[in-house]
C-alpha positions as CSV (number, residue, x, y, z in Angstrom):
1,M,17.9,-5.7,-7.6
2,N,19.2,-3.9,-10.7
3,G,21.5,-6.3,-12.6
4,L,23.7,-3.4,-13.6
5,I,24.5,-2.4,-10.1
6,V,24.9,-5.7,-8.2
7,P,28.0,-6.9,-10.2
8,F,29.7,-3.5,-9.7
9,Y,28.9,-3.5,-6.0
10,A,30.3,-7.0,-5.6
11,Q,33.5,-6.0,-7.3
12,A,33.8,-2.6,-5.7
13,V,33.4,-3.2,-1.9
14,E,37.1,-3.8,-1.4
15,W,38.6,-1.0,-3.4
16,T,38.7,2.7,-3.7
17,F,39.5,5.4,-6.2
18,V,41.0,8.9,-5.9
19,K,39.6,11.9,-7.7
20,D,40.7,15.5,-7.1
21,G,42.7,14.4,-4.0
22,V,39.7,12.7,-2.3
23,T,39.6,8.9,-1.8
24,Y,36.2,7.4,-2.5
25,R,34.6,4.0,-1.7
26,P,31.6,3.0,-3.9
27,A,28.4,2.0,-2.0
28,L,25.0,0.7,-3.1
29,V,22.3,3.1,-1.8
30,G,18.5,3.2,-2.3
31,S,15.5,5.3,-1.6
32,D,11.9,5.2,-2.7
33,G,12.4,1.8,-4.2
34,R,15.3,2.9,-6.5
35,L,18.9,1.7,-6.2
36,E,22.0,3.4,-7.4
37,V,25.7,3.4,-6.8
38,R,27.3,6.4,-5.2
39,A,30.9,6.9,-4.0
40,F,31.4,8.4,-0.6
41,G,34.6,10.2,0.2
42,L,36.6,8.8,3.1
43,D,36.8,12.4,4.3
44,G,33.2,11.9,5.3
45,A,32.0,15.1,3.4
46,T,32.3,14.4,-0.3
47,Q,30.2,12.2,-2.5
48,R,30.1,11.5,-6.2
49,Q,27.7,9.8,-8.6
50,V,29.3,6.6,-10.1
51,L,28.5,5.4,-13.6
52,V,29.0,1.7,-14.5
53,D,28.9,-0.3,-17.7
54,A,26.7,-3.3,-18.4
55,G,29.3,-5.5,-16.8
56,G,29.3,-3.5,-13.6
57,R,32.7,-1.9,-14.2
58,L,33.4,1.6,-13.2
59,I,33.3,4.0,-16.1
60,V,33.5,7.5,-14.7
61,A,32.9,9.2,-11.4
62,P,31.6,12.7,-12.3
63,D,30.6,15.3,-9.7
64,V,27.1,14.9,-8.4
65,G,24.8,17.1,-10.5
66,A,27.6,18.1,-12.8
67,G,29.4,16.7,-15.8
68,D,30.2,17.8,-19.3
69,P,27.5,16.5,-21.6
70,R,27.8,16.9,-25.3
71,F,25.1,16.9,-28.0
72,A,25.5,16.9,-31.7
73,N,22.7,16.9,-34.4
74,E,23.6,17.0,-38.1
75,N,21.4,16.9,-41.1
76,Y,23.0,15.9,-44.5
77,A,21.9,15.5,-48.1
78,A,25.2,14.2,-49.4
79,A,27.5,11.4,-48.4
80,Q,29.9,12.3,-45.5
81,T,33.5,11.3,-45.1
82,N,35.0,11.6,-41.6
83,N,32.9,14.6,-40.7
84,E,33.4,15.8,-37.1
85,L,30.4,15.5,-34.7
86,I,32.2,16.2,-31.4
87,A,35.6,17.9,-31.2
88,A,38.5,16.3,-29.4
89,P,38.1,17.3,-25.8
90,G,41.8,17.8,-24.9
91,S,44.6,15.7,-23.5
92,G,43.7,13.4,-20.7
93,K,39.9,13.6,-21.6
94,Y,37.7,11.0,-23.1
95,I,34.4,11.0,-25.0
96,Y,31.9,8.4,-23.8
97,L,29.2,7.9,-26.4
98,T,25.9,7.4,-24.5
99,G,23.2,7.6,-27.2
100,I,22.8,7.4,-31.0
101,F,19.8,8.4,-33.2
102,F,19.9,8.0,-36.9
103,S,17.4,8.2,-39.8
104,T,17.7,8.2,-43.5
105,D,15.4,8.3,-46.6
106,S,18.0,6.4,-48.7
107,A,19.7,3.1,-48.4
108,M,23.2,3.6,-47.0
109,N,26.0,2.5,-44.6
110,V,26.9,4.7,-41.6
111,K,29.7,4.4,-39.1
112,L,31.2,6.5,-36.3
113,T,35.0,6.8,-35.9
114,Q,37.5,8.3,-33.5
115,S,40.3,10.5,-34.7
116,S,43.2,10.0,-32.4
117,G,46.1,7.9,-33.6
118,T,44.9,5.7,-36.5
119,P,41.2,6.5,-37.2
120,A,39.2,3.5,-36.0
121,D,35.6,2.5,-36.3
122,V,33.8,2.7,-32.9
123,W,30.2,2.0,-34.2
124,G,29.4,0.3,-37.4
125,P,29.5,0.4,-40.3
126,H,25.8,-0.4,-40.2
127,Y,23.5,-0.8,-43.2
128,F,20.2,1.1,-43.2
129,A,17.5,0.5,-45.7
130,A,15.6,3.5,-47.2
131,N,13.4,5.1,-44.6
132,G,15.3,3.3,-41.9
133,G,17.0,4.3,-38.7
134,I,18.0,3.5,-35.2
135,S,17.1,5.0,-31.8
136,A,19.5,4.0,-28.9
137,P,19.0,6.7,-26.3
138,E,20.9,4.8,-23.6
139,L,23.8,2.8,-24.9
140,R,25.0,0.1,-22.5
141,P,27.9,-0.2,-22.3
142,Y,28.9,3.3,-23.2
143,I,31.3,3.5,-26.2
144,K,34.6,5.0,-24.9
145,L,36.8,6.8,-27.4
146,N,40.6,7.1,-27.0
147,D,42.3,9.9,-25.1
148,N,41.7,13.3,-26.8
149,S,39.9,11.8,-29.8
150,A,37.1,13.5,-31.8
151,L,33.9,11.7,-32.8
152,R,33.3,11.6,-36.6
153,V,30.7,10.2,-38.9
154,T,30.9,8.6,-42.4
155,S,27.9,7.8,-44.6
156,S,28.0,6.0,-47.9
157,A,25.3,7.6,-50.0
158,A,23.5,10.8,-50.9
159,G,20.0,11.2,-49.5
160,N,18.6,13.0,-46.6
161,H,19.9,11.6,-43.3
162,T,20.2,12.9,-39.8
163,I,22.4,11.7,-37.0
164,T,22.2,12.8,-33.3
165,V,24.7,11.7,-30.7
166,L,24.7,12.1,-26.9
167,A,28.0,11.9,-25.1
168,L,29.8,12.7,-21.9
169,V,33.3,14.1,-21.7
170,V,35.4,13.1,-18.8
């Protein structure tokens, strides 16, 4: 069994959550040898996909087949200071960083920060050697930013560098 799902399922069997006026109870389901967690509405008609972190804790329960994915890809030749990658989504909404790709032709430090309240580092700073990079297409656990917070990038040196981020806004 998938180690990501089992702890969540064990924690979730006795509780429910409410979204858009419908009460849901998570359940472990499987077909064709694949397992996943879905939340079934106690109304008997509604169902949602459930996302969990590496510890099996509920992250978000977006509509099945829907969501608000965000993608940013920026190319730079100069050092960046607090440059916005994904705008603040609005009050009561959160950015969940789900993937990071970075490459550089020059040695530098790079970090991602959030903008709400006191700006705070959410990833890094990390040092990259010349011609270095990282590819993390599926972060586990997701990095959750504060309510209504933009995602920003800072790099420490000039040189060609590219950052791509994948995120979900809930």
